Every structure is written in C-alpha cells, then in structure tokens.
TORTI-13463 format. One record per residue (C-alpha): residue number from 1; residue in one letter; chain; x, z, y. Coordinates in nm, 2 decimals, always signed. Layout:
# residues N
{r NUM, "a", "A", {X, Z, Y}}
...
This chain:
# residues 314
{r 1, "m", "A", {+12.45, +11.82, +7.39}}
{r 2, "c", "A", {+12.21, +11.65, +7.64}}
{r 3, "y", "A", {+12.29, +11.48, +7.97}}
{r 4, "g", "A", {+12.08, +11.42, +8.27}}
{r 5, "t", "A", {+12.13, +11.27, +8.61}}
{r 6, "k", "A", {+11.91, +11.26, +8.91}}
{r 7, "s", "A", {+11.88, +10.89, +9.01}}
{r 8, "m", "A", {+11.82, +10.79, +9.36}}
{r 9, "p", "A", {+11.57, +10.51, +9.43}}
{r 10, "d", "A", {+11.85, +10.25, +9.49}}
{r 11, "g", "A", {+11.76, +9.88, +9.47}}
{r 12, "i", "A", {+11.49, +9.93, +9.73}}
{r 13, "f", "A", {+11.32, +9.61, +9.82}}
{r 14, "i", "A", {+11.13, +9.58, +10.15}}
{r 15, "a", "A", {+10.96, +9.25, +10.22}}
{r 16, "g", "A", {+10.77, +9.18, +10.54}}
{r 17, "g", "A", {+10.78, +8.86, +10.75}}
{r 18, "n", "A", {+11.15, +8.76, +10.75}}
{r 19, "i", "A", {+11.28, +9.11, +10.70}}
{r 20, "e", "A", {+11.46, +9.20, +10.38}}
{r 21, "q", "A", {+11.67, +9.50, +10.29}}
{r 22, "f", "A", {+11.86, +9.54, +9.96}}
{r 23, "i", "A", {+12.05, +9.84, +9.85}}
{r 24, "s", "A", {+12.26, +9.80, +9.53}}
{r 25, "s", "A", {+12.00, +9.71, +9.28}}
{r 26, "s", "A", {+11.95, +9.94, +8.98}}
{r 27, "i", "A", {+11.76, +9.66, +8.80}}
{r 28, "i", "A", {+12.06, +9.43, +8.80}}
{r 29, "k", "A", {+12.35, +9.68, +8.79}}
{r 30, "k", "A", {+12.26, +9.95, +8.54}}
{r 31, "g", "A", {+12.61, +10.06, +8.47}}
{r 32, "g", "A", {+12.57, +10.06, +8.09}}
{r 33, "c", "A", {+12.21, +10.17, +8.09}}
{r 34, "i", "A", {+12.02, +10.10, +7.77}}
{r 35, "m", "A", {+11.86, +9.76, +7.80}}
{r 36, "r", "A", {+11.57, +9.74, +7.56}}
{r 37, "w", "A", {+11.26, +9.95, +7.62}}
{r 38, "g", "A", {+10.93, +9.97, +7.43}}
{r 39, "t", "A", {+10.66, +10.21, +7.30}}
{r 40, "v", "A", {+10.66, +10.35, +6.95}}
{r 41, "v", "A", {+10.43, +10.57, +6.74}}
{r 42, "l", "A", {+10.61, +10.85, +6.56}}
{r 43, "s", "A", {+10.53, +10.98, +6.22}}
{r 44, "d", "A", {+10.33, +11.27, +6.37}}
{r 45, "g", "A", {+10.12, +11.02, +6.57}}
{r 46, "t", "A", {+10.29, +11.08, +6.90}}
{r 47, "r", "A", {+10.29, +10.76, +7.12}}
{r 48, "t", "A", {+10.60, +10.76, +7.33}}
{r 49, "a", "A", {+10.83, +10.53, +7.53}}
{r 50, "a", "A", {+11.16, +10.46, +7.36}}
{r 51, "f", "A", {+11.48, +10.26, +7.40}}
{r 52, "l", "A", {+11.70, +10.10, +7.14}}
{r 53, "r", "A", {+12.05, +10.22, +7.07}}
{r 54, "d", "A", {+12.26, +10.10, +6.78}}
{r 55, "g", "A", {+11.95, +10.02, +6.57}}
{r 56, "e", "A", {+11.78, +10.35, +6.65}}
{r 57, "a", "A", {+11.47, +10.41, +6.86}}
{r 58, "v", "A", {+11.55, +10.70, +7.09}}
{r 59, "s", "A", {+11.21, +10.83, +7.21}}
{r 60, "v", "A", {+11.13, +11.01, +7.53}}
{r 61, "a", "A", {+10.94, +11.26, +7.31}}
{r 62, "a", "A", {+11.27, +11.34, +7.13}}
{r 63, "i", "A", {+11.46, +11.37, +7.46}}
{r 64, "n", "A", {+11.20, +11.62, +7.59}}
{r 65, "s", "A", {+11.21, +11.82, +7.27}}
{r 66, "q", "A", {+11.59, +11.83, +7.22}}
{r 67, "c", "A", {+11.69, +11.86, +7.59}}
{r 68, "g", "A", {+11.41, +12.07, +7.74}}
{r 69, "k", "A", {+11.30, +11.78, +7.96}}
{r 70, "r", "A", {+10.95, +11.69, +8.08}}
{r 71, "y", "A", {+10.96, +11.32, +8.13}}
{r 72, "p", "A", {+10.64, +11.12, +8.11}}
{r 73, "l", "A", {+10.59, +10.97, +7.76}}
{r 74, "d", "A", {+10.43, +10.65, +7.88}}
{r 75, "l", "A", {+10.66, +10.36, +7.96}}
{r 76, "e", "A", {+10.44, +10.27, +8.26}}
{r 77, "s", "A", {+10.54, +10.59, +8.43}}
{r 78, "v", "A", {+10.91, +10.55, +8.33}}
{r 79, "i", "A", {+10.92, +10.21, +8.49}}
{r 80, "a", "A", {+10.70, +10.28, +8.80}}
{r 81, "e", "A", {+10.90, +10.60, +8.88}}
{r 82, "g", "A", {+11.23, +10.44, +8.83}}
{r 83, "l", "A", {+11.33, +10.68, +8.55}}
{r 84, "d", "A", {+11.49, +10.44, +8.30}}
{r 85, "r", "A", {+11.85, +10.52, +8.40}}
{r 86, "e", "A", {+11.79, +10.89, +8.41}}
{r 87, "v", "A", {+11.61, +10.90, +8.08}}
{r 88, "a", "A", {+11.88, +10.69, +7.91}}
{r 89, "a", "A", {+12.15, +10.92, +8.04}}
{r 90, "a", "A", {+11.96, +11.23, +7.92}}
{r 91, "g", "A", {+11.92, +11.07, +7.58}}
{r 92, "k", "A", {+12.28, +10.98, +7.53}}
{r 93, "n", "A", {+12.34, +11.21, +7.24}}
{r 94, "v", "A", {+11.98, +11.26, +7.13}}
{r 95, "r", "A", {+11.91, +11.18, +6.76}}
{r 96, "g", "A", {+11.70, +10.86, +6.73}}
{r 97, "e", "A", {+11.49, +10.72, +6.44}}
{r 98, "l", "A", {+11.57, +10.40, +6.26}}
{r 99, "a", "A", {+11.39, +10.13, +6.44}}
{r 100, "g", "A", {+11.24, +10.00, +6.11}}
{r 101, "q", "A", {+11.09, +10.34, +6.04}}
{r 102, "v", "A", {+10.87, +10.38, +6.35}}
{r 103, "t", "A", {+10.56, +10.18, +6.44}}
{r 104, "v", "A", {+10.63, +9.96, +6.74}}
{r 105, "a", "A", {+10.33, +9.92, +6.97}}
{r 106, "a", "A", {+10.27, +9.70, +7.27}}
{r 107, "p", "A", {+10.52, +9.81, +7.53}}
{r 108, "l", "A", {+10.26, +9.88, +7.79}}
{r 109, "s", "A", {+9.90, +9.99, +7.72}}
{r 110, "h", "A", {+9.78, +9.97, +8.08}}
{r 111, "p", "A", {+9.99, +9.72, +8.28}}
{r 112, "e", "A", {+9.91, +9.70, +8.64}}
{r 113, "r", "A", {+9.77, +9.35, +8.58}}
{r 114, "i", "A", {+9.83, +9.05, +8.35}}
{r 115, "v", "A", {+9.88, +8.72, +8.52}}
{r 116, "g", "A", {+9.90, +8.39, +8.32}}
{r 117, "i", "A", {+10.03, +8.05, +8.42}}
{r 118, "g", "A", {+9.89, +7.73, +8.29}}
{r 119, "l", "A", {+10.06, +7.39, +8.23}}
{r 120, "n", "A", {+10.40, +7.51, +8.35}}
{r 121, "y", "A", {+10.61, +7.32, +8.10}}
{r 122, "q", "A", {+10.63, +6.95, +8.18}}
{r 123, "a", "A", {+10.63, +6.84, +7.82}}
{r 124, "h", "A", {+10.32, +7.05, +7.74}}
{r 125, "a", "A", {+10.13, +6.90, +8.03}}
{r 126, "r", "A", {+10.22, +6.55, +7.91}}
{r 127, "d", "A", {+10.11, +6.63, +7.56}}
{r 128, "l", "A", {+9.77, +6.74, +7.69}}
{r 129, "g", "A", {+9.74, +6.43, +7.91}}
{r 130, "e", "A", {+9.73, +6.66, +8.22}}
{r 131, "h", "A", {+9.90, +6.62, +8.55}}
{r 132, "v", "A", {+10.15, +6.89, +8.64}}
{r 133, "p", "A", {+9.98, +7.11, +8.90}}
{r 134, "q", "A", {+10.10, +7.08, +9.26}}
{r 135, "e", "A", {+10.11, +7.46, +9.27}}
{r 136, "p", "A", {+10.13, +7.71, +8.98}}
{r 137, "a", "A", {+9.79, +7.74, +8.80}}
{r 138, "t", "A", {+9.72, +8.11, +8.77}}
{r 139, "f", "A", {+9.46, +8.31, +8.58}}
{r 140, "l", "A", {+9.41, +8.68, +8.50}}
{r 141, "k", "A", {+9.38, +8.84, +8.15}}
{r 142, "p", "A", {+9.16, +9.15, +8.11}}
{r 143, "l", "A", {+9.32, +9.46, +7.95}}
{r 144, "n", "A", {+9.08, +9.43, +7.65}}
{r 145, "t", "A", {+9.28, +9.13, +7.53}}
{r 146, "l", "A", {+9.60, +9.34, +7.49}}
{r 147, "i", "A", {+9.75, +9.40, +7.14}}
{r 148, "g", "A", {+10.10, +9.47, +7.01}}
{r 149, "p", "A", {+10.33, +9.35, +6.73}}
{r 150, "g", "A", {+10.16, +9.32, +6.39}}
{r 151, "n", "A", {+9.81, +9.38, +6.52}}
{r 152, "p", "A", {+9.56, +9.11, +6.41}}
{r 153, "i", "A", {+9.46, +8.83, +6.64}}
{r 154, "e", "A", {+9.09, +8.80, +6.58}}
{r 155, "i", "A", {+8.92, +8.46, +6.62}}
{r 156, "p", "A", {+8.57, +8.49, +6.77}}
{r 157, "v", "A", {+8.29, +8.36, +6.55}}
{r 158, "m", "A", {+8.18, +8.12, +6.82}}
{r 159, "s", "A", {+8.51, +7.94, +6.83}}
{r 160, "e", "A", {+8.61, +7.66, +6.59}}
{r 161, "r", "A", {+8.94, +7.58, +6.77}}
{r 162, "t", "A", {+9.15, +7.88, +6.89}}
{r 163, "t", "A", {+9.51, +7.83, +6.99}}
{r 164, "a", "A", {+9.82, +8.05, +7.02}}
{r 165, "e", "A", {+10.08, +8.00, +7.28}}
{r 166, "a", "A", {+10.43, +8.15, +7.28}}
{r 167, "e", "A", {+10.56, +8.25, +7.62}}
{r 168, "i", "A", {+10.82, +8.46, +7.80}}
{r 169, "a", "A", {+10.68, +8.71, +8.04}}
{r 170, "l", "A", {+10.82, +8.90, +8.34}}
{r 171, "v", "A", {+10.75, +9.27, +8.38}}
{r 172, "f", "A", {+10.76, +9.40, +8.73}}
{r 173, "g", "A", {+10.97, +9.71, +8.80}}
{r 174, "r", "A", {+10.83, +9.80, +9.14}}
{r 175, "g", "A", {+10.55, +9.72, +9.37}}
{r 176, "c", "A", {+10.62, +9.43, +9.61}}
{r 177, "r", "A", {+10.47, +9.17, +9.83}}
{r 178, "d", "A", {+10.59, +8.84, +9.98}}
{r 179, "v", "A", {+10.90, +8.82, +9.76}}
{r 180, "p", "A", {+11.13, +8.53, +9.84}}
{r 181, "s", "A", {+11.20, +8.31, +9.54}}
{r 182, "a", "A", {+11.57, +8.38, +9.56}}
{r 183, "s", "A", {+11.51, +8.75, +9.53}}
{r 184, "w", "A", {+11.28, +8.76, +9.23}}
{r 185, "r", "A", {+11.53, +8.96, +9.02}}
{r 186, "q", "A", {+11.51, +9.25, +9.26}}
{r 187, "v", "A", {+11.15, +9.33, +9.16}}
{r 188, "i", "A", {+11.16, +9.25, +8.78}}
{r 189, "f", "A", {+11.23, +9.52, +8.53}}
{r 190, "g", "A", {+11.27, +9.28, +8.23}}
{r 191, "v", "A", {+11.13, +9.01, +8.01}}
{r 192, "v", "A", {+10.93, +9.02, +7.68}}
{r 193, "p", "A", {+10.78, +8.77, +7.43}}
{r 194, "v", "A", {+10.41, +8.69, +7.45}}
{r 195, "l", "A", {+10.14, +8.53, +7.24}}
{r 196, "d", "A", {+9.85, +8.41, +7.46}}
{r 197, "m", "A", {+9.54, +8.29, +7.29}}
{r 198, "t", "A", {+9.27, +8.05, +7.41}}
{r 199, "t", "A", {+8.94, +7.93, +7.26}}
{r 200, "e", "A", {+9.02, +7.57, +7.34}}
{r 201, "d", "A", {+8.68, +7.44, +7.23}}
{r 202, "i", "A", {+8.50, +7.67, +7.47}}
{r 203, "l", "A", {+8.73, +7.58, +7.75}}
{r 204, "r", "A", {+8.67, +7.21, +7.70}}
{r 205, "k", "A", {+8.30, +7.26, +7.75}}
{r 206, "n", "A", {+8.37, +7.35, +8.11}}
{r 207, "p", "A", {+8.70, +7.43, +8.29}}
{r 208, "r", "A", {+8.53, +7.71, +8.47}}
{r 209, "f", "A", {+8.51, +7.89, +8.14}}
{r 210, "l", "A", {+8.88, +7.97, +8.16}}
{r 211, "t", "A", {+8.82, +8.35, +8.20}}
{r 212, "r", "A", {+8.59, +8.35, +7.90}}
{r 213, "a", "A", {+8.81, +8.13, +7.69}}
{r 214, "k", "A", {+9.11, +8.36, +7.75}}
{r 215, "g", "A", {+8.94, +8.69, +7.77}}
{r 216, "y", "A", {+8.84, +8.78, +7.41}}
{r 217, "d", "A", {+8.96, +9.10, +7.24}}
{r 218, "s", "A", {+9.31, +9.06, +7.09}}
{r 219, "f", "A", {+9.39, +8.75, +7.30}}
{r 220, "f", "A", {+9.72, +8.87, +7.45}}
{r 221, "s", "A", {+9.99, +9.01, +7.24}}
{r 222, "f", "A", {+10.33, +9.12, +7.37}}
{r 223, "g", "A", {+10.64, +9.30, +7.25}}
{r 224, "p", "A", {+10.82, +9.43, +7.06}}
{r 225, "w", "A", {+11.08, +9.52, +7.33}}
{r 226, "i", "A", {+11.12, +9.46, +7.70}}
{r 227, "v", "A", {+11.48, +9.34, +7.76}}
{r 228, "t", "A", {+11.61, +9.43, +8.10}}
{r 229, "l", "A", {+11.76, +9.15, +8.32}}
{r 230, "d", "A", {+12.11, +9.29, +8.32}}
{r 231, "e", "A", {+12.14, +9.16, +7.97}}
{r 232, "l", "A", {+12.02, +8.81, +8.07}}
{r 233, "p", "A", {+12.21, +8.68, +8.37}}
{r 234, "d", "A", {+12.06, +8.33, +8.33}}
{r 235, "l", "A", {+11.71, +8.27, +8.19}}
{r 236, "s", "A", {+11.73, +7.89, +8.21}}
{r 237, "s", "A", {+11.90, +7.84, +7.87}}
{r 238, "i", "A", {+11.66, +8.08, +7.69}}
{r 239, "v", "A", {+11.45, +7.89, +7.43}}
{r 240, "v", "A", {+11.08, +7.97, +7.38}}
{r 241, "e", "A", {+10.92, +7.86, +7.05}}
{r 242, "t", "A", {+10.57, +7.88, +6.91}}
{r 243, "l", "A", {+10.56, +7.92, +6.53}}
{r 244, "v", "A", {+10.28, +7.93, +6.28}}
{r 245, "n", "A", {+10.35, +8.04, +5.92}}
{r 246, "g", "A", {+10.73, +8.02, +5.99}}
{r 247, "e", "A", {+10.72, +7.66, +6.11}}
{r 248, "v", "A", {+10.83, +7.58, +6.47}}
{r 249, "q", "A", {+10.54, +7.39, +6.63}}
{r 250, "a", "A", {+10.66, +7.38, +6.99}}
{r 251, "r", "A", {+10.98, +7.47, +7.17}}
{r 252, "s", "A", {+11.14, +7.43, +7.51}}
{r 253, "p", "A", {+11.41, +7.60, +7.71}}
{r 254, "v", "A", {+11.30, +7.79, +8.02}}
{r 255, "s", "A", {+11.47, +7.51, +8.22}}
{r 256, "g", "A", {+11.18, +7.29, +8.11}}
{r 257, "m", "A", {+10.94, +7.48, +8.34}}
{r 258, "t", "A", {+10.80, +7.31, +8.64}}
{r 259, "y", "A", {+10.80, +7.64, +8.83}}
{r 260, "g", "A", {+11.08, +7.88, +8.74}}
{r 261, "p", "A", {+11.07, +8.26, +8.75}}
{r 262, "g", "A", {+11.16, +8.27, +9.12}}
{r 263, "d", "A", {+10.89, +8.02, +9.22}}
{r 264, "l", "A", {+10.63, +8.21, +9.02}}
{r 265, "v", "A", {+10.71, +8.56, +9.16}}
{r 266, "a", "A", {+10.71, +8.42, +9.51}}
{r 267, "f", "A", {+10.38, +8.25, +9.45}}
{r 268, "i", "A", {+10.18, +8.54, +9.30}}
{r 269, "t", "A", {+10.32, +8.79, +9.56}}
{r 270, "a", "A", {+10.25, +8.57, +9.86}}
{r 271, "g", "A", {+10.01, +8.79, +10.07}}
{r 272, "v", "A", {+9.94, +9.00, +9.76}}
{r 273, "t", "A", {+10.07, +9.34, +9.67}}
{r 274, "v", "A", {+10.17, +9.33, +9.30}}
{r 275, "g", "A", {+10.24, +9.67, +9.14}}
{r 276, "a", "A", {+10.50, +9.80, +8.90}}
{r 277, "t", "A", {+10.43, +9.72, +8.53}}
{r 278, "a", "A", {+10.24, +9.40, +8.62}}
{r 279, "v", "A", {+10.30, +9.14, +8.35}}
{r 280, "l", "A", {+10.35, +8.77, +8.46}}
{r 281, "s", "A", {+10.34, +8.54, +8.16}}
{r 282, "t", "A", {+10.51, +8.22, +8.26}}
{r 283, "g", "A", {+10.34, +7.95, +8.05}}
{r 284, "t", "A", {+10.40, +7.79, +7.71}}
{r 285, "p", "A", {+10.59, +7.49, +7.58}}
{r 286, "g", "A", {+10.30, +7.42, +7.34}}
{r 287, "a", "A", {+9.97, +7.56, +7.21}}
{r 288, "v", "A", {+9.90, +7.56, +6.83}}
{r 289, "v", "A", {+9.57, +7.58, +6.65}}
{r 290, "i", "A", {+9.55, +7.90, +6.44}}
{r 291, "h", "A", {+9.32, +8.00, +6.15}}
{r 292, "p", "A", {+9.24, +8.32, +5.96}}
{r 293, "g", "A", {+9.53, +8.39, +5.72}}
{r 294, "d", "A", {+9.80, +8.24, +5.95}}
{r 295, "v", "A", {+10.08, +8.43, +6.11}}
{r 296, "a", "A", {+10.16, +8.33, +6.47}}
{r 297, "e", "A", {+10.49, +8.40, +6.63}}
{r 298, "a", "A", {+10.66, +8.38, +6.97}}
{r 299, "r", "A", {+11.03, +8.35, +6.93}}
{r 300, "v", "A", {+11.24, +8.39, +7.25}}
{r 301, "s", "A", {+11.61, +8.35, +7.21}}
{r 302, "s", "A", {+11.82, +8.65, +7.32}}
{r 303, "v", "A", {+11.49, +8.85, +7.37}}
{r 304, "g", "A", {+11.32, +8.88, +7.04}}
{r 305, "t", "A", {+11.04, +8.77, +6.80}}
{r 306, "l", "A", {+10.68, +8.87, +6.82}}
{r 307, "s", "A", {+10.46, +8.83, +6.51}}
{r 308, "n", "A", {+10.08, +8.87, +6.46}}
{r 309, "p", "A", {+9.86, +8.79, +6.17}}
{r 310, "v", "A", {+9.54, +8.59, +6.23}}
{r 311, "a", "A", {+9.20, +8.72, +6.11}}
{r 312, "e", "A", {+8.84, +8.63, +6.16}}
{r 313, "r", "A", {+8.64, +8.88, +6.37}}
{r 314, "r", "A", {+8.39, +9.07, +6.15}}
C-alpha cells in the first residue's frame, strides 16, 4: 500500500528590509519525515533521488513505479519544489534496496551554486601563518569540479602540491535573500560532508590564482547523504576531520569556526539572491597534501564519512 499527502509550502521565509514572516517551518519540524537524502544509481542504470530508511535506500523511481506517482527523479527538484515530506510519506511502505547494493552518487549533480569559505577555522589560519579574515573569505567552485563518493580525485599534471580539505557544507532548501543570522535554519535543507581540493603550489604563485587553483576537474567531492537539520539541533559540537589513508590529519569541532553557519548564510545572502540547492561549504580545520594512491576522507560526526581515492590525471 502506498501513501501520499499534498504538502503546503509551510515554512515560508520572506526577507526584505526588516520584514520577516515565518510559518511553522517544514525544514525544522518534519514530523517524522525521513532525514537522509541522496542520489543513487540503480542496477538498471536509473539515476534517482532516494532516502534512507532502516538501512535501505528507498528511491523515488521505486515510489513512482510501485505507487503510480510521477515525482521528479532528481534531488534538485525534490528540494526546490519542497517535495521531501510528500515523497517520504508516499514511500512509507515502498520496498527499498539495501544501501550497500546501490551505487551512491553525488547528492546533487547541478547545485544552484557552490560557495566556499577560506580560513574559517582559527587553528587552520594560525597553522598557515595567516590572519583570520575580518569578513568571511568567499570563493566559487565551478560545476566541473563536482564528484561523488568513491570517484577518483585527479591531481593535475602541472601541480606538485595538491591538498584535500574536509568540510561540512550547508545545502539551501529554498531561494532567499538578506537572511538574518539568527534565521539561517529556515532556509537550509541539510548538511553534508565535503572534500575540497586545492593546487596549493599554483595558489602560492599568486593569490589571484584562487579560481584556477580550486577549479580543476574532480576538485569538489560531496556526499554520501544530506542529513536534514531536524536530526541536528546543534551543529557546534559536530567534529570535522580530514583523513588520509585512515589517519586523522586535522580535526576541529564546528565551534572552532570564526564565522558560524548563521554568520555565513547572512553574509552570502546579503543583497544576493541564493537559490534552492546552493551548496555552502564552511571551511576546513586543516588541509592535507595528497598523492596518487592515497585515499582522502572527510569524516563529520553525526553526518557521515566521504571517501575518495586519489589518482594522477592521465
């Protein structure tokens, strides 16, 4: 038996000047809604959004097939159209596949944008001999950089010093602008582990080479699952760790950030409309040099572990 409910667009956020209106947020109060979303590739090659339930991946494709529904298969549309609660309700009794028997891809293949933050952990800035920025140091990652769990990080032949940085990223659940820092949860769908790569030697040639140093193919991995905020009432105690070959190389709690999630959301939406599915990667506790043959990991407590092998680009 299949279930379906028509969800209203509750949790509406309107920001303009000093005007705010909140209506019982569906992002915070999901009433038992499934809380881990991602994208999987099924055995027949179908790429589909899915949620985790008791160790099974329940795909939107299976819900459509078993329940006669026509939900969009891409997670971008599920998030942007606010369908997560409705889809989860419809899939309540749908048969899933064991999570270990499906291929887990990057949760989003075309996020609205990818925003990075540099030198946001105080300890990392000190390690690099850098001053903590007076405002968040932002940069954009192009979509060609995006890969998912298990995909190889390819080191460009022109780089002799490439680093990997574990981070926790925020995924926007709705379009917004001028969000007050205290209201950041109202616009965020969930959080996800990230590995952000940099050709550090190229960046050191000239700080204006930041886009080039961070923009190579395979230089932004994220996944495996986006964890919605209702499962995480307090991010400050979450620990972010960068690992290479199973060894922890850098770690810090989110409380070690100079600019917390609310500060960052307020900063990047100030005068700027940011769309649903935008990814905001919040900075790293430490960058680690990687080489072909290594395995880089981002381990984020209560959220998950992302792992990618390192290869040389051919």
